[in-house]
C-alpha positions in Angstrom: 76.7 82.4 7.8 76.7 86.1 7.8 73.4 86.2 9.4 74.4 83.7 12.0 77.7 85.7 12.8 75.7 88.9 13.2 73.3 87.1 15.5 76.2 85.8 17.5 77.6 89.3 17.8 74.2 90.6 18.9 73.9 87.9 21.5 77.4 88.6 22.9 76.7 92.3 23.3 73.8 91.5 25.6 75.9 89.6 28.3 76.4 91.4 31.7 79.9 92.3 33.1 81.1 90.4 36.3 79.6 92.0 39.4 82.1 93.7 41.8 81.6 92.8 45.5 80.4 95.7 47.7 81.8 96.5 51.2 84.8 95.0 52.9 83.9 91.4 52.9 84.2 91.0 56.5 81.3 90.0 58.9 80.6 88.5 62.3 83.3 90.6 64.0 84.2 89.9 67.7 84.8 93.6 68.5 82.7 96.7 68.5 84.3 100.1 68.5 87.8 100.8 69.9 89.8 97.9 71.4 91.5 98.8 74.7 94.9 97.4 75.5 96.5 97.0 78.9 99.2 99.5 79.7 101.6 96.6 80.6 101.1 95.2 77.1 99.2 92.0 76.0 98.3 89.9 73.0 94.8 90.6 71.7 92.8 88.0 69.8 90.0 89.1 67.3 87.8 86.8 65.2 85.7 87.5 62.2 84.4 85.9 58.9 86.2 86.7 55.6 84.6 86.4 52.2 88.1 85.9 50.6 91.8 85.9 51.3 92.7 88.8 53.6 95.7 90.8 54.9 96.3 93.1 57.8 98.8 95.8 58.7 99.4 98.1 61.6 100.0 101.9 61.5 102.3 101.5 64.6 104.2 98.3 64.2 107.0 99.4 66.6 104.6 98.8 69.5 101.4 97.2 68.0 102.4 94.3 65.8 100.1 92.1 63.8 101.2 88.5 64.4 98.9 87.0 61.8 99.2 89.4 58.9 97.3 87.1 56.3 94.5 84.5 56.2 92.0 82.6 54.0 88.3 82.9 53.4 86.0 81.7 56.0 86.0 81.9 59.9 89.3 83.8 60.8 91.3 84.8 63.8 93.9 87.6 64.0 96.4 88.1 66.9 97.8 91.5 67.7 100.8 92.0 70.1 100.7 95.3 72.1 103.9 96.3 73.9 104.3 97.9 77.3 103.6 101.7 77.3 106.5 103.5 79.1 105.3 106.9 78.1 103.3 109.2 80.3 100.7 109.7 77.6 98.1 107.4 76.0 98.5 106.1 72.5 96.6 104.8 69.6 97.2 102.5 66.5 95.1 101.5 63.6 94.9 97.9 62.1 93.8 98.0 58.5 92.2 94.7 57.3 91.7 94.1 53.5 89.8 91.3 51.8 91.0 90.4 48.3 88.5 91.6 45.7 86.7 94.1 47.9 87.0 97.8 47.4 86.7 98.7 51.1 88.7 97.8 54.2 88.0 97.6 57.9 90.0 99.7 60.4 90.3 98.5 64.0 91.3 101.2 66.5 93.7 100.0 69.3 94.0 102.3 72.3 96.4 101.9 75.0 96.2 104.0 78.3 99.1 106.1 79.7 102.1 104.3 81.1 100.8 104.5 84.6 97.4 104.1 86.2 96.5 107.2 88.3 96.7 106.2 91.9 96.3 109.5 93.6 93.5 112.0 93.9 95.3 114.6 91.7 95.2 117.5 94.2 98.9 118.2 93.7 99.0 117.7 90.0 100.0 121.4 89.4 102.8 121.0 92.0 104.0 117.8 90.4 104.2 119.5 87.0 106.3 122.2 88.5 108.5 119.5 90.1 108.9 117.8 86.8 110.0 120.9 85.0 112.6 121.7 87.7 113.9 118.1 87.7 114.2 117.7 84.0 116.1 120.9 83.6 118.4 120.8 86.8 118.6 117.3 88.3 122.3 116.2 88.1 121.2 113.0 86.2 118.4 114.3 84.2 118.7 112.5 80.9 116.3 109.6 81.7 113.5 111.8 83.1 111.6 112.6 79.9 111.1 108.9 79.2 109.7 108.0 82.6 106.2 106.8 83.1 104.9 109.3 85.7 101.7 109.5 87.6 100.9 113.2 88.2 97.9 112.4 90.4 100.2 111.2 93.3 101.0 113.3 96.3 104.1 115.6 95.9 106.4 113.4 98.0 105.5 110.1 96.1 105.8 111.9 92.8 109.3 113.1 93.5 110.3 109.6 94.6 108.9 108.1 91.5 111.1 110.3 89.5 114.2 109.4 91.5 113.3 105.7 91.6 112.8 105.8 87.8 116.2 107.4 87.2 117.8 104.8 89.5 116.5 102.0 87.2 118.7 103.3 84.5 121.9 101.5 85.6 121.8 103.3 88.9 123.1 106.5 87.4 122.0 108.6 90.4 123.8 106.3 92.9 125.4 109.4 94.6 121.9 110.7 95.4 121.3 109.0 98.8 122.6 107.3 101.9 123.2 103.6 102.0 123.3 100.9 104.6 125.2 97.9 103.4 124.6 98.8 99.7 121.0 99.3 100.3 119.8 102.9 99.7 118.0 104.2 102.9 117.1 107.7 101.6 117.5 110.1 98.7 119.1 113.4 99.3 116.8 115.1 96.9 113.7 116.2 98.7 110.6 118.3 98.7 109.3 120.1 101.8 105.8 121.5 102.2 104.8 124.4 104.3 103.8 122.0 106.9 107.4 121.0 107.8 108.4 117.3 107.1 112.0 117.6 108.3 113.7 120.1 110.5 116.0 123.0 109.6 118.6 124.4 111.7 117.3 127.8 113.0 113.7 126.6 112.6 111.2 127.0 115.4 110.5 123.8 117.2 107.9 122.4 119.6 108.7 120.1 122.3 110.8 119.6 125.6 114.1 120.4 123.9 115.8 117.1 123.8 118.1 116.7 120.8 119.2 113.1 121.3 118.1 110.4 123.8 119.2 106.7 124.0 117.6 103.8 125.9 120.3 102.1 128.0 120.5 99.0 130.2 123.1 99.7 133.0 122.5 96.2 134.5 121.1 97.6 137.7 118.7 100.1 136.1 117.1 100.6 132.7 116.4 104.1 131.5 117.1 106.8 128.9 120.4 108.7 128.8 120.5 112.3 127.6 123.1 112.6 124.9 122.2 116.3 124.0 119.7 119.0 124.9 119.0 122.0 122.8 120.3 125.2 124.3 117.6 127.4 125.6 114.9 124.7 125.4 112.6 123.6 128.3 115.0 120.7 129.3 118.1 122.9 129.3 116.3 125.6 131.4 115.2 123.0 133.8 118.8 121.9 134.4 118.9 118.6 132.5 122.1 118.1 130.7 124.2 115.6 128.8 124.9 112.4 130.9 121.7 112.7 133.0 119.9 109.4 133.3 116.1 109.3 133.2 114.5 106.2 135.0 111.0 107.2 135.6 108.3 109.0 133.6 105.1 110.3 135.3 106.0 108.1 138.3 106.2 105.0 136.1 109.5 103.1 136.0 111.0 102.5 132.6 111.1 98.9 131.7 111.8 96.7 128.6 108.1 96.6 127.9 107.5 100.3 127.8 110.9 102.0 126.9 110.2 102.6 123.2 107.0 104.4 123.7 108.3 106.3 126.7 111.4 107.6 124.9 109.3 109.0 122.1 107.0 110.8 124.7 109.9 112.5 126.5 110.7 114.4 123.3 107.2 116.0 122.9 104.7 115.4 125.8 104.1 117.3 129.0 105.3 115.0 131.7 107.5 114.6 134.8 110.9 112.8 134.7 113.0 111.4 137.4 116.6 112.6 136.7 119.6 110.7 138.0 123.4 110.9 137.9 125.6 107.9 137.2 128.9 107.3 138.9 131.1 104.5 137.8 133.0 102.5 140.4 134.7 99.1 140.9 138.1 97.8 140.1 137.3 98.0 136.3 135.2 101.1 136.6 132.3 99.0 135.4 129.7 99.3 138.3 127.0 101.9 137.8 125.9 103.7 140.8 122.7 105.5 140.0 121.7 108.5 142.3 118.5 110.3 142.0 118.8 114.1 141.6 115.1 115.3 141.3 111.8 114.9 139.6 111.4 117.6 136.9 108.2 118.8 135.3 108.6 119.4 131.5 106.1 121.5 129.5 106.6 121.5 125.8 106.8 124.9 124.0 108.0 126.6 121.0 111.6 127.5 120.8 114.4 127.9 118.2 117.0 125.3 117.7 120.3 127.2 117.1 123.3 126.3 115.0 125.8 127.0 117.6 125.5 124.7 120.7 128.8 125.5 122.4 131.8 127.8 121.7 134.4 128.0 124.3 138.2 128.2 124.9 139.7 125.1 126.6 143.1 125.3 128.3 145.0 122.1 128.3 147.3 120.8 131.1 150.4 122.1 129.3 148.9 125.6 129.1 148.0 125.4 125.4 144.7 127.1 124.5 142.2 125.3 122.1 138.9 126.6 120.6 136.1 124.2 120.8 133.0 124.7 118.6 130.0 122.4 118.6 128.3 123.4 115.4 125.1 121.7 114.4 124.3 123.1 110.9 125.3 125.7 108.5 122.8 128.5 108.3 123.2 132.1 107.3 121.1 133.3 110.2 123.9 132.3 112.5 126.9 133.6 110.5 127.2 136.7 112.5 127.2 134.6 115.7 129.8 132.4 114.2 132.0 135.3 113.5 131.6 136.4 117.2 132.7 133.0 118.3 135.8 133.2 116.2 136.5 136.6 117.5 136.4 135.2 121.0 138.9 132.4 120.0 141.2 135.0 118.5 141.0 137.3 121.6 141.8 134.2 123.8 144.8 133.5 121.6 143.9 129.9 120.8 146.5 127.8 118.8 144.3 124.9 117.7 140.6 124.5 116.8 138.4 121.5 117.4 135.2 121.5 115.2 132.7 119.1 116.7 130.6 118.1 113.6 129.4 114.8 115.1 125.7 115.8 114.6 126.2 118.3 111.8 124.6 117.0 108.5 125.1 120.2 106.5 123.3 123.3 105.4 124.2 126.3 103.2 127.5 126.3 101.3 127.6 130.1 101.7 127.9 129.7 105.5 130.6 127.0 105.2 132.5 129.5 103.1 132.3 132.1 105.9 133.7 129.5 108.4 136.5 128.3 106.1 137.5 131.9 105.5 137.9 132.4 109.2 139.9 129.3 109.5 142.2 129.7 106.4 142.6 133.5 106.4 144.2 136.2 104.3 147.0 133.9 102.8 144.4 131.9 101.1 142.3 134.6 99.8 140.8 134.0 96.4 141.6 130.2 96.5 138.7 127.9 95.7 137.1 126.2 98.6 134.3 124.3 96.5 133.6 124.1 92.9 130.2 123.0 91.6 129.7 120.8 88.5 126.2 120.7 87.0 124.5 118.3 84.7 125.7 117.8 81.0 123.3 120.3 79.5 124.0 123.1 82.0 127.7 122.4 81.7 127.6 122.5 77.9 125.8 125.8 78.2 128.8 127.1 80.2 127.2 127.2 83.6 129.7 127.0 86.5 129.9 128.1 90.2 132.6 128.2 92.8 133.1 129.5 96.4 136.4 131.1 97.2 138.0 132.2 100.5 137.2 135.8 101.3 135.4 136.4 97.9 131.9 137.6 98.5 130.5 136.9 95.0 128.6 133.6 94.8 126.0 131.9 92.7 123.1 132.9 94.9 124.6 136.3 95.7 126.1 137.6 92.4 126.3 141.1 94.0 128.3 139.7 96.9 127.6 138.2 100.4 129.4 140.7 102.6 130.0 138.4 105.5 132.5 136.2 103.5 134.7 139.2 102.8 134.2 140.4 106.3 135.3 137.1 107.7 138.8 137.7 106.6 139.4 140.3 109.2 138.2 137.8 111.9 140.3 134.9 110.7 142.6 132.6 112.8 145.1 131.8 109.8 145.3 128.2 111.0 147.4 125.6 109.3 145.6 122.6 110.8 142.2 121.8 112.4 140.7 118.9 114.3 137.2 117.7 113.4 135.0 115.3 115.3 133.0 113.2 112.9 130.3 110.5 112.8 128.0 109.1 110.2 125.8 112.1 110.6 128.6 114.4 109.4 127.6 115.2 105.9 127.6 117.8 103.0 128.4 121.3 104.0 130.5 120.0 106.9 132.2 117.6 104.6 133.0 120.7 102.4 135.0 122.1 105.2 137.0 118.9 105.4 137.6 118.5 101.7 137.8 122.2 100.9 140.5 122.9 103.6 142.5 119.9 102.5 142.4 121.2 98.9 144.0 124.4 100.3 146.8 122.4 101.9 145.5 122.9 105.5 145.9 119.8 107.7 142.5 118.4 108.7 142.7 115.6 111.3 139.4 113.6 111.8 138.4 111.9 115.0 135.4 109.6 115.3 133.8 107.5 112.7 133.4 107.6 108.9 131.5 110.6 107.6 128.3 110.3 105.6 130.0 110.8 102.1 127.7 113.4 100.5 129.7 114.7 97.7 126.7 116.3 95.9 124.5 119.3 96.7 121.2 120.8 96.1 119.8 124.0 94.7 116.5 125.2 96.5 113.4 126.2 94.5 110.1 127.4 95.9 106.5 127.8 94.7 103.1 128.4 96.3 99.9 126.5 95.8 96.6 126.7 97.5 98.1 128.7 100.4 100.9 126.2 100.9 104.7 126.8 100.2 106.6 123.9 98.5 110.4 123.8 98.7 112.2 121.5 96.3 115.9 120.5 96.9 117.0 118.3 94.0 120.6 117.2 93.8 121.9 119.3 91.1 125.7 119.5 91.3 128.9 117.6 92.4 131.3 119.4 94.8 135.0 119.3 94.4 137.9 121.1 96.1 140.6 123.2 94.6 142.6 120.3 93.4 139.5 118.7 91.8 138.9 116.0 94.4 135.3 114.9 94.8 135.6 111.1 95.1 134.1 110.6 98.7 130.7 109.0 98.2 131.7 106.5 101.0 132.7 109.3 103.3 136.0 110.4 104.9 137.9 107.8 106.9 138.9 109.1 110.4 142.5 109.5 111.2 141.6 108.3 114.7 138.7 105.9 114.7 136.7 106.1 117.8 133.0 105.1 118.1 131.3 106.6 121.0 127.9 105.3 120.1 128.2 102.5 122.6 129.5 104.6 125.5 127.8 106.3 128.3 128.5 110.1 128.0 131.1 110.8 130.6 130.8 114.6 130.6 129.6 117.6 128.8 130.6 118.4 125.2 134.0 120.0 125.0 135.2 118.6 128.4 137.9 116.1 128.9 135.2 113.7 130.2 133.8 113.6 126.6 135.2 110.5 124.9 136.0 112.2 121.6 137.0 115.6 122.9 139.4 113.9 125.2 141.2 112.3 122.2 141.4 115.5 120.4 143.0 117.3 123.3 145.4 114.4 123.9 146.4 114.7 120.2 147.0 118.4 120.5 148.7 118.2 123.8 151.3 115.5 122.8 151.4 116.2 119.1 150.8 112.5 118.4 147.8 110.5 117.3 146.6 108.8 120.5 145.5 105.3 119.4 144.1 104.5 122.9 143.1 107.7 124.7 142.3 107.5 128.3 138.7 108.5 129.1 136.2 108.3 131.9 133.5 107.3 129.5 132.3 103.8 130.2 131.1 101.3 127.5 127.5 100.0 128.3 124.9 97.8 126.8 122.0 99.6 125.0 118.5 98.4 124.9 117.6 96.8 121.6 116.1 100.0 120.1 117.5 102.3 117.4 119.3 105.4 118.7 116.9 108.3 118.4 118.1 111.5 116.8 115.7 114.2 115.6 116.5 114.6 111.9 117.4 117.9 110.5 117.3 119.0 106.8 120.9 119.0 105.8 123.0 118.8 102.6 125.1 121.3 100.7 122.5 123.9 99.8 122.4 126.8 97.4 119.3 128.9 98.3 118.2 131.5 95.9 116.8 134.6 97.7 
């Protein structure tokens, strides 16, 4: 028995240990190399053969989730859910697949491209990176920007718009950055301008025939284009064309319903001849237009400068009262000295009231509005706040503030002082009230005059239609790239007056609502024949708000085309020099 037992022991010692499988136990895989996932997200299905029970896990389960984390031996399928990539960079995840009993595992690499597909040629990538840095630091509603999927290959205009649109998708937090038509945003205030001008700036050199605003109009007996405004010193002005003239022929061809759209555009910029007429209104109801040809005038487009001051004159009313009238088209420091000269003339003439015609003034530099406000308010308001700026949360938390005060030269862009603000005190009119002619074009720096003076307790009477409602402003930044200059004007602050009021995103409602957009211009700006000036003078003369002022302006039917006004860069601007 002992011999048998020993034999048994000897036989057991010769048995081999169980063989451990080699490798990962996975074969017949449907993928080869890295698996690419769509940037918009998708569910990926992968197949393989497993030699035993298997399990899978993801290194990035927050956006790359394994929907079938376990399986049995044999032909197998695994589903992986990849989420939408909202980041401006690509990302990767690893899926680890392990088979029970096998020492190794299989790693599946999942790669998802950046949150946007590049759609541009990338030539402005460096400019766009500069735009991003400025926007993420200074935009008034900057919090969502770091999380936006941005395509840096776009042109600089499209890139900025993608940032603004992206922020707007976050509960419309930047609602105040833009103009609206029936709740639909028609434009953003934030803008970028290249060295090849995209929009006009007051004081900038222009090329053309010098028409500021033309409107197609059907008088019943004649169809043509009425001149609403010409630019002082431009070709049209020097040729004798003025507000109220009626153009019925261009290059000998009569203006018709079929050609008036293209013809109106050409009048702005092309060399051509125009038949200029006057219009006299007759009949029992003053509703019959008598068109009288004046002359055919040749126009040759040329370079000229569009000024800020179109007209500054003293008007004497029928009761002997003297009124200053200022047609001011945009706030620009290049014209501050001329503005002071205009107020000196008003002061020397002994005016008692002032009419500011802002109907086409869509803003400009805050520092220039401070010069004007100082000359209106005067010494008794010295040191009082005209406008206070409020920046984004991060800049506010860092203690950054800015304000513009009557007669105080130190400003954000001129920490050592802008001398003309202090100088304006000695040229001031010390008025207790002003009259402002307004329209939907009245915006930003011109609205600062309205809101700021009211904050000082000065009576501001508005005549016309509701203003634009731009209660925000922009700081200007510049850079150069490939011999081009780029100017970025993002909305970076809210504007409030001395009593903290800034709630006018819908504009200021006029005290006397008068819409002259459907009226034939009865006379030059500043005259009693102008519909809105007539109302202002009537108010000043009688001391009462005239609800139905008399006017020689006649309501007419306009051709079915949008009114044409050459756009100018406006806003409430802080420009760093």
